[in-house]
C-alpha positions as a Markdown table, in Angstrom:
| # | Residue | x | y | z |
|---|---|---|---|---|
| 1 | Met | 17.1 | -75.2 | -74.1 |
| 2 | Ser | 16.5 | -78.5 | -76.5 |
| 3 | Ala | 16.1 | -82.0 | -74.6 |
| 4 | His | 18.9 | -83.9 | -75.1 |
| 5 | Ala | 19.3 | -87.7 | -75.1 |
| 6 | Ile | 22.1 | -90.0 | -73.7 |
| 7 | Leu | 23.3 | -93.1 | -74.6 |
| 8 | Leu | 25.2 | -95.4 | -72.4 |
| 9 | Gly | 26.9 | -98.6 | -73.6 |
| 10 | Ser | 29.5 | -100.8 | -73.3 |
| 11 | Cys | 30.9 | -104.2 | -74.7 |
| 12 | Thr | 33.5 | -106.1 | -75.5 |
| 13 | Asp | 36.0 | -103.5 | -77.4 |
| 14 | Arg | 36.7 | -104.0 | -81.1 |
| 15 | Pro | 36.7 | -100.9 | -83.8 |
| 16 | Gly | 34.0 | -99.6 | -85.7 |
| 17 | Ile | 31.7 | -98.7 | -82.0 |
| 18 | Ile | 31.7 | -95.4 | -82.3 |
| 19 | Ala | 31.6 | -95.0 | -86.0 |
| 20 | Ala | 28.3 | -97.8 | -85.6 |
| 21 | Thr | 27.1 | -95.3 | -83.0 |
| 22 | Ala | 27.4 | -92.0 | -84.2 |
| 23 | Gly | 26.2 | -93.2 | -87.7 |
| 24 | Met | 22.6 | -94.6 | -86.1 |
| 25 | Val | 22.4 | -91.0 | -84.5 |
| 26 | His | 23.3 | -89.0 | -87.9 |
| 27 | Thr | 20.7 | -91.5 | -89.5 |
| 28 | His | 17.6 | -90.8 | -87.3 |
| 29 | Gly | 18.1 | -87.0 | -87.2 |
| 30 | Gly | 20.3 | -86.3 | -84.0 |
| 31 | Asn | 23.4 | -84.4 | -83.0 |
| 32 | Ile | 25.9 | -85.4 | -81.4 |
| 33 | Val | 26.6 | -82.8 | -78.7 |
| 34 | Asp | 29.2 | -84.5 | -76.4 |
| 35 | Leu | 30.8 | -88.1 | -76.4 |
| 36 | Gln | 33.1 | -89.8 | -74.0 |
| 37 | Gln | 34.5 | -93.6 | -74.3 |
| 38 | His | 37.1 | -95.2 | -72.3 |
| 39 | Thr | 38.8 | -98.7 | -72.8 |
| 40 | Asp | 39.6 | -100.9 | -69.9 |
| 41 | Arg | 43.0 | -102.4 | -71.2 |
| 42 | Glu | 42.8 | -105.2 | -68.9 |
| 43 | Leu | 39.3 | -106.3 | -69.1 |
| 44 | Gly | 38.7 | -105.4 | -73.3 |
| 45 | Val | 35.9 | -103.6 | -72.4 |
| 46 | Phe | 34.6 | -100.7 | -74.1 |
| 47 | Phe | 32.4 | -97.9 | -72.2 |
| 48 | Gln | 30.9 | -95.0 | -73.9 |
| 49 | Arg | 28.4 | -92.1 | -73.3 |
| 50 | Val | 26.9 | -90.3 | -76.0 |
| 51 | Glu | 24.4 | -87.1 | -75.7 |
| 52 | Phe | 22.7 | -85.9 | -78.4 |
| 53 | Glu | 19.9 | -83.7 | -79.6 |
| 54 | Ile | 16.3 | -85.2 | -80.3 |
| 55 | Asp | 14.4 | -81.9 | -81.7 |
| 56 | Asp | 14.9 | -83.2 | -85.5 |
| 57 | Phe | 15.1 | -87.2 | -84.3 |
| 58 | Asp | 12.4 | -89.2 | -86.6 |
| 59 | Leu | 11.5 | -91.4 | -83.6 |
| 60 | Gly | 9.5 | -90.5 | -80.4 |
| 61 | Arg | 11.5 | -91.4 | -76.8 |
| 62 | Ala | 9.3 | -94.5 | -76.7 |
| 63 | Asp | 10.5 | -95.9 | -80.0 |
| 64 | Met | 14.0 | -94.5 | -79.8 |
| 65 | Asp | 15.7 | -97.1 | -77.1 |
| 66 | Gly | 14.6 | -99.6 | -80.4 |
| 67 | Ala | 16.6 | -97.7 | -82.9 |
| 68 | Phe | 20.2 | -98.7 | -81.2 |
| 69 | His | 19.1 | -102.5 | -81.3 |
| 70 | Pro | 21.9 | -102.9 | -84.2 |
| 71 | Leu | 24.0 | -102.0 | -81.7 |
| 72 | Arg | 23.3 | -104.9 | -79.2 |
| 73 | Thr | 23.2 | -107.4 | -81.8 |
| 74 | Gly | 26.5 | -106.3 | -83.9 |
| 75 | Phe | 28.5 | -105.1 | -80.6 |
| 76 | Asp | 26.6 | -107.6 | -78.1 |
| 77 | Met | 26.2 | -103.9 | -76.2 |
| 78 | Asp | 25.0 | -103.6 | -73.1 |
| 79 | Cys | 22.7 | -99.9 | -73.7 |
| 80 | Ser | 20.4 | -98.1 | -72.3 |
| 81 | Val | 18.5 | -94.4 | -73.6 |
| 82 | His | 17.6 | -91.4 | -71.1 |
| 83 | Phe | 16.6 | -88.3 | -71.3 |
| 84 | Asp | 18.0 | -85.4 | -69.7 |
| 85 | Asp | 14.4 | -83.5 | -68.8 |
| 86 | Glu | 13.3 | -86.4 | -67.1 |
| 87 | Val | 14.5 | -86.2 | -63.1 |
| 88 | Pro | 13.3 | -89.2 | -61.0 |
| 89 | Ala | 11.0 | -89.0 | -58.5 |
| 90 | Thr | 13.6 | -89.4 | -55.0 |
| 91 | Ala | 13.7 | -89.7 | -51.6 |
| 92 | Leu | 16.1 | -89.3 | -48.7 |
| 93 | Leu | 16.1 | -91.3 | -46.2 |
| 94 | Val | 17.9 | -89.8 | -42.8 |
| 95 | Ser | 18.4 | -90.4 | -39.1 |
| 96 | Lys | 19.1 | -87.6 | -36.6 |
| 97 | Glu | 22.2 | -86.2 | -38.9 |
| 98 | Gln | 20.5 | -83.4 | -40.9 |
| 99 | His | 23.9 | -82.0 | -42.8 |
| 100 | Cys | 23.7 | -84.1 | -45.8 |
| 101 | Ala | 19.6 | -84.5 | -46.5 |
| 102 | Leu | 19.4 | -80.3 | -46.1 |
| 103 | Asp | 22.5 | -79.4 | -48.5 |
| 104 | Leu | 20.7 | -81.6 | -51.2 |
| 105 | Leu | 17.2 | -79.7 | -50.9 |
| 106 | Gly | 19.0 | -76.5 | -50.4 |
| 107 | Arg | 21.1 | -77.3 | -53.9 |
| 108 | Trp | 17.8 | -78.0 | -55.1 |
| 109 | Arg | 15.7 | -75.0 | -54.2 |
| 110 | Ala | 19.0 | -72.5 | -55.4 |
| 111 | Gly | 18.1 | -74.8 | -58.6 |
| 112 | Glu | 21.5 | -76.1 | -58.3 |
| 113 | Leu | 20.7 | -79.9 | -58.8 |
| 114 | Ala | 18.2 | -81.1 | -61.1 |
| 115 | Ile | 16.3 | -83.9 | -58.4 |
| 116 | Asn | 12.9 | -84.7 | -57.9 |
| 117 | Pro | 13.0 | -84.5 | -54.0 |
| 118 | Val | 9.0 | -86.4 | -52.8 |
| 119 | Ala | 9.6 | -87.2 | -49.9 |
| 120 | Val | 12.5 | -87.8 | -46.7 |
| 121 | Ile | 11.9 | -90.7 | -44.5 |
| 122 | Ser | 13.4 | -91.2 | -41.4 |
| 123 | Asn | 13.4 | -93.3 | -38.6 |
| 124 | His | 13.6 | -89.9 | -36.3 |
| 125 | Ala | 11.2 | -86.8 | -35.6 |
| 126 | Asp | 13.9 | -84.4 | -35.4 |
| 127 | Leu | 14.2 | -83.3 | -39.1 |
| 128 | Ala | 10.1 | -82.8 | -39.2 |
| 129 | Glu | 10.0 | -79.0 | -39.4 |
| 130 | Ala | 13.5 | -78.3 | -41.5 |
| 131 | Val | 11.9 | -80.6 | -43.6 |
| 132 | Ala | 8.7 | -79.0 | -43.7 |
| 133 | Trp | 10.3 | -75.9 | -44.2 |
| 134 | His | 11.8 | -77.0 | -47.5 |
| 135 | Gly | 8.1 | -78.0 | -48.6 |
| 136 | Val | 8.5 | -81.8 | -49.1 |
| 137 | Ala | 6.7 | -84.1 | -47.7 |
| 138 | Tyr | 8.3 | -86.3 | -43.8 |
| 139 | His | 7.4 | -89.5 | -43.1 |
| 140 | His | 8.6 | -90.8 | -39.4 |
| 141 | Leu | 8.8 | -94.3 | -39.1 |
| 142 | Pro | 10.2 | -95.3 | -36.3 |
| 143 | Val | 12.4 | -98.8 | -36.1 |
| 144 | Ser | 14.2 | -101.6 | -33.9 |
| 145 | Pro | 16.3 | -104.1 | -33.8 |
| 146 | Asp | 12.5 | -106.4 | -33.4 |
| 147 | Thr | 11.0 | -104.3 | -36.4 |
| 148 | Gln | 13.1 | -104.0 | -38.8 |
| 149 | Leu | 12.0 | -105.9 | -41.7 |
| 150 | Glu | 8.2 | -104.4 | -40.8 |
| 151 | Gln | 9.4 | -101.0 | -41.0 |
| 152 | Glu | 11.3 | -102.0 | -44.3 |
| 153 | Ala | 7.5 | -103.0 | -45.4 |
| 154 | Gln | 6.4 | -99.0 | -44.4 |
| 155 | Leu | 9.6 | -98.0 | -46.1 |
| 156 | Ser | 8.7 | -100.3 | -48.8 |
| 157 | Ala | 5.0 | -98.9 | -49.5 |
| 158 | Val | 5.7 | -95.0 | -49.2 |
| 159 | Leu | 8.7 | -95.7 | -52.3 |
| 160 | Ala | 5.6 | -97.7 | -54.4 |
| 161 | Ala | 3.4 | -95.1 | -53.5 |
| 162 | Leu | 5.4 | -92.1 | -54.3 |
| 163 | Gly | 6.6 | -93.6 | -57.8 |
| 164 | Val | 9.8 | -93.7 | -56.4 |
| 165 | Glu | 13.1 | -94.3 | -58.6 |
| 166 | Leu | 15.6 | -93.5 | -56.8 |
| 167 | Val | 17.0 | -93.6 | -52.9 |
| 168 | Val | 20.2 | -91.3 | -51.3 |
| 169 | Leu | 21.3 | -92.3 | -47.6 |
| 170 | Ala | 21.6 | -88.7 | -47.0 |
| 171 | Arg | 23.6 | -90.7 | -43.4 |
| 172 | Tyr | 20.6 | -92.9 | -42.7 |
| 173 | Met | 22.3 | -94.7 | -40.1 |
| 174 | Arg | 20.6 | -98.0 | -40.8 |
| 175 | Ile | 21.8 | -100.8 | -42.3 |
| 176 | Leu | 18.9 | -102.0 | -44.8 |
| 177 | Ser | 17.7 | -105.6 | -45.5 |
| 178 | Pro | 19.4 | -107.6 | -48.1 |
| 179 | Gly | 16.1 | -108.1 | -49.4 |
| 180 | Leu | 15.6 | -104.8 | -49.8 |
| 181 | Val | 18.9 | -103.7 | -51.4 |
| 182 | Thr | 18.5 | -106.3 | -54.0 |
| 183 | Ala | 15.3 | -104.3 | -55.1 |
| 184 | Trp | 17.0 | -101.6 | -55.9 |
| 185 | Pro | 20.4 | -102.3 | -58.0 |
| 186 | Ala | 22.7 | -98.8 | -58.8 |
| 187 | Arg | 19.4 | -97.0 | -57.3 |
| 188 | Ile | 20.7 | -96.3 | -53.9 |
| 189 | Ile | 23.3 | -93.8 | -52.7 |
| 190 | Asn | 25.1 | -93.9 | -49.5 |
| 191 | Ile | 27.4 | -91.9 | -47.6 |
| 192 | His | 30.3 | -92.4 | -45.3 |
| 193 | His | 33.5 | -92.0 | -43.8 |
| 194 | Ser | 36.6 | -93.7 | -45.6 |
| 195 | Phe | 38.1 | -94.7 | -42.6 |
| 196 | Leu | 36.9 | -98.3 | -42.6 |
| 197 | Pro | 38.3 | -101.1 | -42.3 |
| 198 | Ala | 40.8 | -99.2 | -40.2 |
| 199 | Phe | 38.2 | -97.8 | -37.6 |
| 200 | Gln | 34.7 | -100.1 | -37.0 |
| 201 | Gly | 31.7 | -99.3 | -35.1 |
| 202 | Gly | 31.2 | -96.5 | -33.1 |
| 203 | Arg | 33.5 | -92.6 | -33.2 |
| 204 | Pro | 35.1 | -93.1 | -35.6 |
| 205 | Tyr | 36.8 | -89.7 | -35.8 |
| 206 | His | 37.6 | -90.3 | -32.2 |
| 207 | Gln | 39.9 | -94.0 | -33.2 |
| 208 | Ala | 41.0 | -91.8 | -36.0 |
| 209 | His | 42.5 | -88.8 | -33.3 |
| 210 | Ala | 43.8 | -91.2 | -30.9 |
| 211 | Arg | 45.4 | -92.9 | -34.0 |
| 212 | Gly | 46.8 | -89.4 | -35.4 |
| 213 | Val | 46.1 | -89.6 | -38.9 |
| 214 | Lys | 46.6 | -87.2 | -41.3 |
| 215 | Val | 44.1 | -87.6 | -43.4 |
| 216 | Ile | 40.3 | -88.1 | -43.7 |
| 217 | Gly | 38.0 | -89.0 | -46.5 |
| 218 | Val | 34.5 | -90.2 | -47.4 |
| 219 | Thr | 32.6 | -92.0 | -49.9 |
| 220 | Ala | 29.3 | -92.1 | -52.0 |
| 221 | His | 29.0 | -95.4 | -53.1 |
| 222 | Tyr | 25.8 | -97.7 | -54.7 |
| 223 | Val | 24.6 | -99.7 | -52.0 |
| 224 | Thr | 25.0 | -103.7 | -52.2 |
| 225 | Ala | 24.0 | -106.6 | -50.0 |
| 226 | Glu | 28.0 | -107.0 | -48.8 |
| 227 | Leu | 28.2 | -103.8 | -46.7 |
| 228 | Asp | 29.9 | -100.3 | -47.6 |
| 229 | Glu | 31.8 | -102.7 | -50.3 |
| 230 | Gly | 29.2 | -101.5 | -53.3 |
| 231 | Pro | 30.4 | -99.4 | -56.6 |
| 232 | Ile | 32.5 | -96.4 | -55.8 |
| 233 | Ile | 30.6 | -93.1 | -57.1 |
| 234 | Asp | 33.0 | -90.3 | -55.5 |
| 235 | Gln | 35.5 | -90.1 | -52.9 |
| 236 | Asp | 37.0 | -86.8 | -51.5 |
| 237 | Val | 39.7 | -86.4 | -49.1 |
| 238 | Val | 41.1 | -83.4 | -46.9 |
| 239 | Arg | 44.5 | -83.1 | -44.8 |
| 240 | Val | 45.0 | -83.1 | -41.3 |
| 241 | Ser | 46.9 | -82.2 | -38.5 |
| 242 | His | 47.8 | -83.1 | -34.9 |
| 243 | Arg | 46.2 | -79.7 | -34.1 |
| 244 | Asp | 42.7 | -81.1 | -34.6 |
| 245 | Glu | 41.1 | -82.3 | -32.0 |
| 246 | Ala | 37.7 | -85.4 | -32.8 |
| 247 | Ala | 35.5 | -82.6 | -33.2 |
| 248 | Asp | 37.7 | -80.9 | -35.6 |
| 249 | Leu | 38.0 | -84.0 | -37.4 |
| 250 | Arg | 34.3 | -84.9 | -37.4 |
| 251 | Arg | 33.8 | -81.1 | -38.7 |
| 252 | Lys | 35.8 | -81.7 | -41.7 |
| 253 | Gly | 34.2 | -84.9 | -42.3 |
| 254 | Arg | 30.7 | -83.2 | -42.1 |
| 255 | Asp | 32.2 | -80.7 | -44.8 |
| 256 | Leu | 33.0 | -83.4 | -47.2 |
| 257 | Glu | 30.3 | -85.8 | -47.0 |
| 258 | Val | 27.9 | -82.7 | -48.6 |
| 259 | Val | 30.1 | -81.8 | -51.6 |
| 260 | Val | 30.7 | -85.6 | -51.9 |
| 261 | Leu | 27.3 | -86.8 | -51.8 |
| 262 | Ala | 26.1 | -84.0 | -54.1 |
| 263 | Arg | 28.6 | -85.0 | -56.4 |
| 264 | Ala | 27.3 | -88.6 | -56.8 |
| 265 | Val | 23.6 | -87.4 | -56.5 |
| 266 | Arg | 24.6 | -85.0 | -59.7 |
| 267 | Ala | 26.6 | -87.7 | -61.7 |
| 268 | His | 23.6 | -90.4 | -61.0 |
| 269 | Leu | 20.9 | -87.9 | -62.4 |
| 270 | Glu | 22.9 | -87.0 | -65.5 |
| 271 | His | 23.4 | -90.1 | -66.6 |
| 272 | Arg | 27.4 | -90.4 | -66.3 |
| 273 | Val | 27.8 | -93.5 | -64.4 |
| 274 | Leu | 28.0 | -96.8 | -65.7 |
| 275 | Val | 28.3 | -99.7 | -63.2 |
| 276 | His | 30.4 | -102.6 | -63.9 |
| 277 | Gly | 31.0 | -105.5 | -62.0 |
| 278 | Asn | 31.8 | -104.0 | -58.4 |
| 279 | Arg | 33.3 | -101.2 | -60.2 |
| 280 | Thr | 31.9 | -97.4 | -61.9 |
| 281 | Ile | 33.2 | -96.0 | -64.7 |
| 282 | Val | 32.2 | -92.0 | -63.8 |
| 283 | Phe | 32.0 | -89.7 | -67.3 |
| 284 | Glu | 32.9 | -86.2 | -66.8 |
| 285 | Gly | 30.0 | -83.7 | -66.5 |
């Protein structure tokens, strides 16, 4: 298959944006294979994702971003160009629960997820053997409340040494410091249950069972300095009933976590997510 480029752009809505974009792709020899757009009528903001073949493009990849400079100047557009065959080095951060990390690694080994896992990093040693079976390096970086900044310095050093571009918190049960988070804008993805703010703290599924909830859900989002309030990438829910014990709720929640996290990571890798403020536009795959 030929390589494709993806243009992501957003600007104030006005006539002629799509025509100008398509014209520029055509002028340089590209062929559009997918074009999606959305206009937020309340904010007056236009968003687009344009995917096009580049086999006959008259510019190299290094120069391609500059080809769309007229969009930036003519429409004051915030835009970026990506390539579907360039997969970012990814680190999975995990604590003791293995389901999310091993699901992502399993999808990768099966060829179902175009991820490039260069490391699994954990504050526990529990998953070292399971990760080693997948052929991925395992880094054990223990941490305590008194050593968080020291451990995060070690974490940052590992990420830098491996050239990591995407971090996935696959049930990493530590709160990252604001300093670390702000260094990775829209490049750290987290997954958690969606009971907040109703059921805070530990044992949320037991709290939900005691309250008699009828729906449980999970959320995948980009991490920001505001705990669990970053731009949402994906969510899902499942109905439950009085027949479900707390263990059943937890099992059903874990089942949802692996699916929603995989969908969120795939959307990011396929350059289908545009962040605008604390919201996301997620184009269809």
